[in-house]
N, C-alpha and C positions, 0 to 999 in steps of 0.2 A: 929602739923599737923592739929589736931581735932579743935583747936581753929581757924585756918585759915579756914576751912571748914565752921564752924559755922558764921563767918564773912561773907564770901561770900554768904551764904545763906541768911543771914539777908538784906545784900545790895540788893540781887535780890529780896526779898519779899518786901522791902520798896521801890524799884524803880518803882513797877507796881502800877497801879492806885489802891489807897487804899480806895477810897470812891466815893459815887455818885458825889460829888463836883469836884473831880478830872476827873473823866469821862467826866462831862459836861464842864469843863475848857478846857481839851484837844480836846474835840470835837469842840467847838465853836471857839477855837484859830486856829485850823488847817482849818476848814471850812471859816473862815473870811479871811484866806490868800489864799484861792482857793486851798488848798491841800485837795480835796475830798478824795482821795485813804487813806490818813492818817486819815482823820476824820471818815472813815467808820470802823477804827479799834476801835473806842470808841462807835460804834452804833449797834443797833440789825440789824438782816438781813433785816427786813422789811424797816428799816429806810435808810439801804444802798442801797436797791432798789429804794426808793424814791429819794435819792441823785443822783443815776445813771440817772434816769429819768430828774430830774432838770439840771443835768450837761449836758446832752445831748441836752437839750432845750436852754443852756445858760442862766440859770435864778439862778445861784448859787450866793448868795449875798457875794460879796468880799469886804473887809474893811480893808485894811492893817493897819490902826490906832487903830483897836479894842484892847480895853483893858478889860480883864475879870474882872467883879465886881460882886461878889456874895452877894445878900442882904439878903437871909433868905434861909432855907432848911427845909422841911419836910420829916423824913423817917417813913414808916410805913412797917415793915416787909422787904419784897423784892422789894418795891416800893418807889421811892422818887421824890420829886418834889423841883426843885431847882430854885429859883426866881434870875434872873440876871438883870443888868442894861444895857440897850441899849444905843448906842452912840446918839440916838436922844432924849434922856430922858425919855423914857418909860421904863416900866419893862416887862419882859417875863418870864414865868414859863416853865421850860424844864423838862420832866418826865425822869427819869432814872429807870432801872430795873436791879435787880440782877439776873444773869442767870449763873449757874455753878460757883458761887462764884466771879464772875466779874460783876461789875456795867457797864452798857451800857446805852447810850442815847436812847429812844424809842418815836419816832414821829409818829403821825398817820396823813394820809391825811385828810384835811378839805374841804370838797365840800359844 
């Protein structure tokens, strides 16, 4: 019985987002499929607020053919910068932060 409990705990821990790359992957894949509510699970509260605003304005970028491709990562303490390839051939750097042991995408408004 103890062995089964350990196995269940291990499966639970490894099924969760284990690093900033996974958080960014889950965030971008859900967002590009138009699943804003699901994408917000991998985002900071501030990023979630921006997504709500963008969604209400109808400007959430949907691309059902999006394939996540990480090119580079840089992790310093509780911050990470993940470079991904965009479908248009460009690169994009997405920031993630570690809050309460969980990596979340953090985007700031650019005005």
